[in-house]
VOGU-3710 file (C-alpha; in Angstrom, 3 decimals, decimal comma):
1> msdepygylm> 29,315/13,197/-4,268  27,630/13,304/-0,821  25,189/10,721/0,299  24,989/12,613/3,487  20,751/12,730/3,930  19,686/16,329/3,458  16,585/17,881/2,063  13,437/16,597/0,808  11,768/17,120/-2,481  7,620/17,497/-2,555
11> vhfvedphgy> 5,835/16,626/-6,063  2,332/18,339/-6,537  0,109/20,087/-8,956  -1,434/23,371/-8,686  -5,095/23,958/-8,542  -5,952/26,963/-11,106  -9,714/27,046/-12,602  -8,551/29,666/-14,684  -5,729/27,824/-16,691  -4,082/24,562/-17,481
21> rekvhfslsr> -1,831/23,735/-14,499  -2,717/19,902/-13,998  0,707/19,203/-14,662  3,928/17,879/-12,662  5,142/20,651/-10,108  8,424/20,599/-7,934  8,863/22,187/-4,423  12,038/21,504/-2,789  12,655/22,056/0,891  14,613/25,290/2,019
31> gddptawdrl> 17,875/23,691/2,982  17,174/20,885/5,169  13,973/22,326/6,987  10,834/20,499/6,205  8,577/23,547/6,916  9,938/25,791/4,254  9,703/24,901/0,369  10,359/26,663/-2,575  8,937/26,045/-5,999  11,034/25,028/-8,321
41> nggepilash> 11,361/26,204/-12,284  10,534/29,683/-11,452  6,916/27,854/-10,245  6,228/26,299/-13,905  5,689/22,704/-14,137  8,290/19,907/-14,949  6,274/17,504/-16,766  3,231/17,505/-18,678  0,981/14,619/-19,836  -0,293/14,417/-23,833
51> lgttgvrdpy> -1,537/10,769/-23,565  -5,075/10,545/-22,266  -7,076/13,225/-20,740  -3,871/15,375/-20,828  -4,191/15,910/-17,063  -1,919/15,290/-14,345  -3,429/15,243/-10,479  -2,013/14,056/-7,378  1,580/12,735/-8,609  3,450/10,726/-6,076
61> llhrpdsgry> 7,584/9,840/-6,093  8,582/6,437/-5,408  12,383/5,318/-5,075  13,352/1,692/-5,697  15,544/0,679/-3,153  17,834/-1,835/-4,857  18,181/0,027/-8,197  18,115/3,725/-7,496  15,250/4,173/-10,080  13,070/6,840/-9,512
71> yliatdlrvf> 9,610/6,612/-10,632  6,483/8,994/-10,931  3,170/8,225/-10,994  0,005/10,273/-11,063  -3,608/10,386/-11,624  -4,845/10,468/-15,643  -7,807/13,119/-15,358  -7,871/16,660/-16,537  -10,752/18,726/-14,789  -10,174/22,436/-16,420
81> gaddagwqaw> -9,983/22,781/-19,865  -11,325/18,932/-20,392  -14,545/17,289/-21,625  -17,493/18,650/-19,913  -18,195/15,043/-18,315  -18,217/16,351/-14,889  -17,224/14,895/-11,631  -20,003/12,260/-11,527  -18,659/10,547/-14,575  -15,393/11,159/-13,783
91> atdyattmnv> -15,583/9,693/-10,585  -17,740/6,509/-11,836  -16,834/5,400/-15,277  -13,732/7,308/-16,557  -9,612/6,546/-17,251  -8,405/3,786/-15,238  -4,804/4,488/-16,724  -1,745/5,747/-14,614  0,422/8,150/-15,647  4,304/7,115/-15,480
101> wesddlihwg> 7,797/8,735/-15,856  11,045/7,362/-14,355  14,149/8,794/-13,723  18,135/7,962/-12,359  18,536/11,598/-11,191  15,305/13,452/-10,309  16,269/15,933/-13,165  16,445/14,186/-16,479  12,813/12,509/-16,936  12,191/9,802/-19,708
111> pqrqidvacg> 9,216/9,875/-21,856  5,603/9,436/-20,390  4,074/5,934/-20,774  0,712/4,799/-19,025  -0,865/1,657/-17,207  -4,228/0,425/-17,625  -4,495/-0,753/-14,096  -7,644/-2,838/-15,109  -5,535/-4,726/-17,326  -3,325/-7,682/-17,540
121> pdgspapdap> 0,286/-7,464/-18,939  -0,893/-7,951/-22,269  -3,258/-4,973/-22,066  -6,094/-6,791/-22,232  -8,559/-6,654/-19,534  -7,658/-9,087/-16,484  -10,688/-11,491/-15,851  -9,915/-11,642/-11,922  -9,594/-8,078/-11,206  -12,253/-6,173/-9,239
131> hmgmmwapea> -14,462/-3,643/-11,438  -13,000/-0,451/-11,800  -14,566/2,587/-12,956  -11,526/5,375/-12,615  -8,000/5,145/-11,070  -7,617/7,874/-8,749  -4,336/9,086/-6,399  -1,979/6,181/-7,056  0,594/5,608/-4,124  3,135/2,740/-3,337
141> lwvddydeag> 4,951/1,292/-0,814  8,043/-1,327/-1,623  7,924/-4,503/-0,162  11,035/-6,770/0,196  10,032/-9,943/0,039  6,671/-9,560/-2,033  7,397/-12,838/-3,490  9,628/-15,774/-4,556  11,148/-13,241/-6,945  11,896/-10,820/-4,242
151> gafvvywass> 10,827/-7,196/-3,935  8,050/-5,346/-5,544  6,181/-1,872/-5,690  2,480/-2,762/-3,616  0,159/0,009/-5,331  -2,889/1,241/-4,238  -5,505/3,811/-5,436  -9,251/4,756/-5,472  -11,324/3,202/-7,885  -15,401/2,685/-7,993
161> gadgrqrilw> -16,956/-0,839/-8,040  -19,922/-2,199/-10,185  -22,103/-0,414/-7,445  -20,273/3,025/-7,837  -19,095/2,789/-4,096  -15,711/4,014/-4,398  -13,100/1,847/-2,682  -8,792/1,412/-2,458  -7,639/-1,513/-4,593  -4,303/-2,513/-4,968
171> gatrdftqag> -1,787/-4,077/-7,498  1,768/-5,055/-8,022  5,017/-4,102/-10,077  8,599/-3,843/-10,206  9,328/-1,717/-13,333  5,634/0,439/-13,734  5,308/-1,025/-17,278  1,914/-2,582/-18,482  4,170/-6,052/-19,057  5,083/-5,990/-15,302
181> wvtggvlida> 1,647/-5,418/-13,775  0,089/-7,372/-11,935  -3,651/-6,607/-10,626  -4,560/-7,405/-6,929  -8,006/-6,949/-5,197  -9,587/-4,943/-2,816  -7,508/-3,020/0,221  -9,897/-0,921/1,949  -13,723/-1,317/1,864  -15,727/1,082/3,838
191> pgdvidttmi> -19,605/1,398/4,176  -19,472/4,844/1,958  -16,911/6,203/-0,149  -13,027/6,017/0,374  -10,513/7,940/-1,472  -6,770/9,035/-1,162  -4,933/6,483/0,959  -1,409/7,278/1,727  0,844/5,205/4,068  4,213/5,073/5,729
201> rrgartyrvt> 6,229/2,398/7,610  7,735/2,430/10,998  9,731/-0,852/11,687  7,026/-3,606/11,471  4,074/-1,302/11,575  2,381/0,124/8,770  0,215/3,534/9,057  -2,234/4,775/6,814  -4,506/7,687/6,306  -7,663/7,497/4,352
211> kdngtarglf> -10,621/10,096/3,086  -14,152/8,883/4,142  -16,525/10,417/1,865  -19,319/7,984/2,990  -19,484/8,225/6,972  -18,264/11,239/8,187  -15,224/10,654/9,446  -13,193/12,877/7,001  -9,133/11,990/6,850  -8,688/8,769/9,390
221> mehsddarww> -5,753/7,104/10,553  -5,290/3,458/11,036  -2,079/0,906/11,583  -1,518/-2,722/10,897  1,308/-5,082/12,236  0,255/-7,542/9,357  3,583/-7,926/6,937  1,595/-8,396/4,145  -0,822/-5,320/4,524  -2,397/-5,428/1,238
231> lpeavwtqtq> -4,330/-8,925/1,960  -7,841/-8,930/2,978  -6,845/-10,670/6,223  -4,206/-7,918/7,371  -6,060/-6,363/10,604  -6,117/-2,606/10,967  -6,891/-0,305/13,919  -8,634/3,056/13,546  -6,864/5,547/15,789  -7,960/9,162/14,938
241> thigaaysgg> -10,767/10,788/12,615  -11,700/14,322/11,325  -7,814/15,069/10,706  -7,375/18,288/9,636  -10,879/19,649/9,720  -10,364/22,431/11,632  -8,582/23,816/8,640  -11,758/23,758/6,617  -13,980/25,417/9,157  -14,664/22,185/10,700
251> dpglvegpam> -15,880/20,355/7,751  -13,982/17,132/7,535  -15,190/16,805/3,989  -13,152/19,555/2,840  -9,927/18,028/3,477  -8,270/15,282/1,491  -5,599/14,239/-0,543  -3,001/13,267/2,483  0,972/13,154/2,148  2,861/11,487/4,939
261> frvrdedrwy> 6,275/11,778/5,519  8,873/11,534/8,431  11,426/14,206/9,388  14,794/12,262/8,945  16,131/10,326/11,995  13,316/11,607/14,281  10,517/10,877/16,164  8,655/13,502/14,229  6,371/13,172/10,972  4,040/15,815/9,130
271> llvdvipdvg> 0,694/15,014/7,616  -0,023/17,321/4,822  -3,461/17,619/4,393  -5,415/19,339/1,108  -7,656/21,747/2,053  -10,224/21,836/-1,138  -10,909/23,434/-3,617  -7,779/25,779/-3,565  -6,496/26,385/-0,494  -4,197/23,389/-0,856
281> yrpmiatdld> -1,879/21,916/1,896  -1,845/22,685/5,128  0,390/20,609/8,017  -0,419/18,375/10,792  2,665/17,152/13,165  2,954/13,693/15,180  5,661/12,911/17,730  4,032/9,839/18,484  2,044/7,736/15,614  1,039/5,029/18,235
291> apepwayvdd> -0,767/7,774/20,679  -4,711/8,134/20,675  -4,367/10,813/18,554  -1,397/11,419/16,812  -2,104/14,366/14,331  -1,768/17,995/15,738  -2,265/21,395/13,982  0,585/23,491/13,021  0,680/27,367/13,347  0,817/28,991/9,944
301> safdlaratk> 3,662/30,966/11,017  5,876/27,887/11,261  5,013/26,834/7,926  5,791/27,946/4,498  4,153/26,705/1,236  2,881/28,438/-1,551  -1,074/28,389/-1,852  -3,007/25,761/-3,932  -0,141/23,305/-3,819  -1,967/20,354/-4,187
311> hggvipltrs> -2,307/16,655/-3,270  1,245/14,836/-4,107  3,792/13,671/-2,296  7,435/13,963/-0,413  10,817/12,321/-0,523  13,763/12,768/1,590  17,123/13,453/-0,311  20,752/13,176/-0,323  23,153/16,117/-0,343  24,369/15,339/-3,840
321> rydalraada> 20,814/14,989/-5,294  19,530/18,391/-3,007  22,360/20,415/-4,563  22,162/18,780/-7,852  18,464/19,890/-8,153  19,062/23,717/-6,846  21,886/23,405/-9,451  19,467/22,383/-12,279  16,826/25,196/-11,765  18,044/26,990/-14,282
331> aapvrshvad> 16,347/30,543/-14,808  17,761/32,563/-17,780  21,174/32,659/-19,636  24,244/34,541/-18,872  24,558/35,712/-22,196  21,793/34,783/-24,773  24,221/34,803/-28,126  27,118/32,773/-27,054  29,486/32,519/-29,790  30,811/33,954/-33,151
341> avvaasadra> 32,819/30,902/-34,643  34,231/30,213/-38,009  34,575/26,934/-40,147  35,701/25,766/-43,103  33,576/24,992/-46,206  31,532/22,037/-46,320  32,648/21,532/-42,312  31,199/18,068/-41,297  28,727/18,293/-38,098  31,805/17,349/-35,736
351> avlaalpata> 33,918/20,117/-36,857  31,224/22,353/-36,355  30,484/21,134/-32,729  33,920/21,579/-32,247  33,765/25,362/-33,459  30,970/25,816/-31,062  31,009/26,066/-27,160  29,919/23,069/-25,491  28,614/24,553/-22,382  27,065/27,858/-21,189
361> eatlhgggta> 26,284/29,696/-18,107  22,805/30,283/-16,364  21,676/32,143/-13,560  19,357/29,907/-10,994  16,271/30,706/-9,467  17,470/30,347/-5,949  20,502/32,462/-7,082  23,904/31,986/-8,538  25,073/30,714/-12,003  25,678/26,897/-13,052
371> afaidwdldd> 26,902/25,625/-16,370  24,809/23,717/-18,560  25,716/21,590/-21,388  24,199/22,917/-24,726  22,270/20,878/-27,211  22,685/22,885/-30,539  20,334/22,214/-33,600  22,138/21,980/-36,833  19,642/20,268/-38,884  18,914/23,117/-41,125
381> ldtsvagehr> 22,742/24,040/-41,411  24,379/23,711/-44,465  27,914/24,439/-44,793  28,474/24,402/-48,361  26,648/27,767/-48,405  29,468/30,597/-47,564  28,725/33,159/-45,245  26,986/33,865/-41,835  24,337/31,208/-40,276  22,702/31,488/-37,265
391> vagvlrgalg> 22,213/28,530/-35,004  19,790/27,783/-32,260  20,602/25,615/-28,921  18,880/24,839/-25,532  20,588/24,163/-22,499  20,684/20,492/-21,604  20,075/19,299/-18,054  17,905/22,194/-16,607  14,658/21,303/-14,893  12,831/23,659/-17,560
401> snandwvaad> 14,331/21,349/-20,308  11,939/18,366/-19,625  8,552/17,867/-21,464  6,682/20,285/-19,369  3,887/21,196/-22,528  2,835/19,596/-25,840  1,036/20,981/-29,051  -0,925/19,042/-31,417  0,130/18,563/-35,226  -2,103/21,030/-36,269
411> gsrawdapgk> -1,156/23,511/-33,468  -4,133/22,872/-31,843  -3,977/23,003/-27,556  -7,687/20,819/-27,323  -6,910/18,085/-25,002  -8,430/15,805/-27,645  -6,762/17,055/-30,625  -4,885/14,307/-32,851  -1,388/13,978/-32,941  0,234/15,847/-29,866
421> aprsataiel> 3,908/15,601/-29,601  5,696/16,779/-26,207  7,836/19,780/-25,558  9,241/21,898/-23,139  7,856/25,484/-22,746  10,350/26,752/-20,716  13,973/25,380/-22,287  16,433/27,983/-22,265  17,530/28,983/-25,800  20,903/30,200/-26,903
431> tasltve> 22,106/31,637/-30,172  25,532/31,437/-31,800  26,728/32,917/-35,137  28,593/30,572/-37,338  30,371/32,030/-40,375  31,166/29,276/-43,049  34,693/30,610/-45,006
//
């Protein structure tokens, strides 16, 4: 497998007032081009939340450099089809939980969990934590020497204080579990509301872009040379305001959710700005982050990204990771019925699996085919009964096989229905006939 740098992966959600699209979506760069993107899984979600509000907004991808583990974190908020509390309540006294998934390869994702960022490792409210009214748009940077134990992620997000004003807070973790969570303090406190901070490091300097909802700065950029940039004594210098406002007719209040990434090994950076409510990401470009006003507009014809691609993040890939994601983007089986097998009476599970095919070919959304392992459902198969039995299976290792949907125990789709169980709504299903002699 090649570790050559190649390609980019974007995580995001999709704005859809007429449907439940507040889930995790992936878009992959078209080759090594960071200006052209294809939605994976046929535009359907990769993951969905069945916890809390059942909404996933503002997802963000992280790579832990010392272990290679990937983490996906996101806001726990559902707007469409959820309760009718409204933005005033959602923004001042709502969920302080952070959605978390993890993966070794960006294809197979483990079960969802949540961290309450207002609580300590034991899950009870942290007495020294700032007041938190919600948890929006979490992101993080890895710090090699966070403390005497070594590296950790410094996580930052927006939350409202006891006075109702929104600030950026911070905490720290190594594994994105409640037991490993440390509450921090206030990272950005401005005269008005501030939300949606994104950061990037270049050498010893840290850069951040934040949304100001209080003093009409819109998206504004700052930088700091403090190694411990998350602490109150760190000094930040502002360089640009009203970033991306021209995309919204000059209204800086209609641009938010920034995502910043570097074009690999070049002095070229992109800043994606989310034009609300449903235009989605539009690009800005910089070739010198230290210029007085580094961010410039990009011509629409020079950037290809589907409309309503909303607030997320971008990570660079290697060639092997990129190729694996393309190969996992299955669209349909080449053949739905893959085998007519025969086994002896009372054959055990091992014998049945030996008789059935272990893999099957599927067409890919990007063209071509790939082979996938098959998970056969044999729970109801009784090989003591002679005759023909029909067995079903699903392709394992396809992006669409992740738990991107859920259903309650009674079949309800209501966000607050009890007993919700995660499942895949896009798993590719196969059949085979099994004759018991």
